[in-house]
Each structure stands twice: as C-alpha cells, then as structure tokens.
C-alpha positions as CSV (number, residue, x, y, z in Angstrom):
1,M,-15.6,-36.1,65.7
2,K,-18.9,-37.8,65.5
3,Q,-19.5,-41.2,64.2
4,S,-22.9,-43.3,63.8
5,T,-23.3,-46.4,65.6
6,E,-26.4,-47.0,63.3
7,T,-26.3,-48.6,59.7
8,Y,-28.9,-47.8,56.7
9,T,-29.8,-49.6,53.9
10,R,-28.8,-46.7,51.5
11,R,-26.0,-44.1,51.3
12,E,-28.8,-41.0,50.9
13,N,-30.2,-42.5,54.0
14,A,-27.0,-42.6,56.0
15,R,-25.8,-39.2,54.7
16,R,-29.4,-37.6,55.9
17,A,-28.6,-38.9,59.2
18,G,-25.4,-37.5,59.6
19,V,-27.0,-34.0,58.5
20,A,-29.5,-34.4,61.0
21,A,-26.9,-34.8,63.6
22,G,-25.7,-31.3,62.8
23,I,-22.8,-32.1,60.5
24,P,-22.5,-30.4,57.2
25,S,-23.4,-32.2,54.1
26,E,-19.9,-31.9,52.6
27,R,-18.4,-32.9,55.6
28,V,-20.6,-36.5,56.3
29,A,-18.2,-39.4,54.9
30,I,-20.1,-42.6,54.3
31,T,-18.9,-45.7,55.8
32,V,-20.1,-49.2,54.0
33,H,-20.2,-52.2,56.4
34,K,-20.6,-55.5,54.6
35,N,-21.7,-58.9,56.6
36,G,-22.0,-61.8,53.7
37,D,-24.3,-60.7,51.1
38,E,-25.9,-57.9,53.1
39,V,-24.3,-54.2,52.5
40,R,-24.9,-51.3,55.3
41,F,-23.8,-47.5,55.4
42,G,-23.0,-45.4,58.3
43,W,-21.7,-42.1,58.6
44,K,-18.8,-40.2,60.2
45,E,-17.6,-36.8,60.2
46,S,-14.7,-35.7,58.0
47,A,-12.2,-33.0,59.0
48,T,-12.2,-31.9,55.1
49,P,-15.0,-31.7,52.7
50,V,-15.8,-35.1,51.2
51,K,-17.7,-34.1,48.4
52,P,-15.5,-32.0,45.4
53,E,-16.7,-29.4,43.7
54,K,-18.5,-30.1,40.9
55,V,-16.5,-28.7,37.8
56,T,-18.2,-29.1,34.5
57,T,-15.4,-29.4,31.8
58,S,-18.0,-30.7,28.9
59,S,-16.3,-30.5,25.3
60,K,-19.7,-31.2,23.8
61,P,-21.5,-28.2,23.0
62,P,-25.3,-27.5,24.4
63,K,-28.0,-29.5,22.7
64,A,-29.8,-27.3,19.9
65,E,-33.3,-27.4,20.8
66,Q,-35.9,-28.6,18.3
67,E,-38.0,-26.1,16.7
68,E,-41.8,-27.0,17.5
69,R,-44.9,-25.4,16.4
70,N,-48.6,-26.7,16.7
71,G,-47.5,-29.7,18.9
72,V,-45.2,-31.1,16.4
73,K,-41.2,-30.8,16.7
74,R,-39.2,-30.7,13.1
75,P,-37.0,-33.7,12.8
76,K,-33.5,-33.6,13.7
77,A,-30.9,-33.3,10.4
78,G,-29.6,-36.3,9.2
79,G,-32.2,-39.0,9.1
80,V,-34.9,-40.2,7.0
81,C,-37.8,-38.0,8.4
82,A,-35.5,-34.9,7.7
83,D,-35.0,-35.8,4.4
84,V,-38.4,-36.5,3.9
85,W,-39.4,-32.8,5.3
86,A,-36.1,-31.2,3.0
87,W,-37.9,-32.4,-0.1
88,L,-41.2,-31.5,0.8
89,D,-39.8,-27.9,1.7
90,A,-38.5,-27.8,-1.9
91,H,-41.9,-28.8,-3.1
92,P,-44.4,-26.9,-1.3
93,D,-47.3,-28.0,-3.6
94,A,-46.3,-31.9,-3.8
95,T,-49.4,-34.1,-2.8
96,L,-49.0,-37.3,-0.8
97,K,-49.0,-39.1,-4.0
98,D,-45.8,-37.0,-5.2
99,A,-44.1,-37.6,-1.9
100,K,-44.7,-41.2,-2.4
101,A,-43.7,-41.5,-5.6
102,Q,-40.6,-39.6,-4.9
103,G,-39.9,-41.8,-1.8
104,E,-40.1,-45.0,-3.8
105,K,-37.2,-43.5,-5.7
106,R,-35.2,-42.8,-2.6
107,G,-36.0,-46.1,-0.7
108,W,-38.3,-44.5,1.9
109,N,-40.8,-46.4,3.5
110,P,-43.9,-45.1,2.1
111,N,-45.6,-45.4,5.6
112,N,-43.3,-43.1,7.1
113,V,-43.4,-41.0,4.0
114,S,-47.1,-40.3,4.9
115,C,-46.7,-39.7,8.5
116,E,-44.4,-36.9,7.6
117,F,-46.5,-35.6,5.1
118,Y,-49.2,-34.8,7.5
119,A,-47.0,-34.1,10.4
120,R,-45.3,-31.3,8.3
121,R,-48.6,-29.8,7.4
122,K,-49.8,-30.0,10.9
123,F,-46.3,-28.4,11.8
124,Y,-47.0,-24.9,9.5
125,G,-51.0,-25.2,10.4
126,I,-52.1,-26.4,6.6
127,S,-55.3,-27.5,6.8
128,R,-57.6,-29.0,4.4
129,Q,-58.4,-26.8,1.6
130,T,-62.1,-26.7,0.3
131,E,-62.5,-26.6,-3.4
132,T,-64.0,-23.6,-4.8
133,K,-66.9,-23.8,-7.6
C-alpha cells in the first residue's frame, strides 16, 4: 500500500499526485494534515474504492426549456412578464398605449410593459409596418 510523504495545498492536487503515482483515481484516499491555521493534503492508497458510485435520485422533474425565437426567450409562467405576454397574446392588435392602459389597471410597471411589448414583437418577428396611402 502506497502513501505520499509530500503534502499539497489543495485536495485536487493530492488526488492528481496519487493518480500520477499509478493508483486508480477511485482508490486514492485524501489525508488531511493540520498545523495551526495551515491545512495541507496528502494521499494514500485505499484497499476499497473511496468514491461511491454516483446515484441520481432526484425527485425534481427536468427543467423545461424556454422557447426562444429571434434571440428572445419567452418569459416563464407565473411572473408579471408572462402576464403581460399573455394579455398581449389575447390582444394581438393592441398598441403600446393600450398595453400601458391595461398595465395601470393591473398594477404593472409601465416601463416593464414597454420592454415586454417590444420584446414580444421581436420574438414574433413583428417589424414596423409602413402605412400605405
């Protein structure tokens, strides 16, 4: 069984030194050496694997991807930005003035309404329409 006589400032460096000495990474055990306020790390060979197998038992569902178009991500549901977008989706011909008026009724910040109005237009690729005479 091998063991280091040198110490290192970081755990990663001690593990790397153990692997460089020919020990499989999963069998390198890190030792801690304290001297007052100073902490150093060494390594030694372990008869059994030190690192347990990674087991993922997450109960969380995977994150849903946000839809992105034209470099703009659609806001996540549940926030004020999503509320503004939902209202704008229900009223596709609304102007900024209409959206700000609705925002006053619902307590939305007028600057946020303006930002979301133009972000939504960019998301859908709506550009300025020229008037025909």
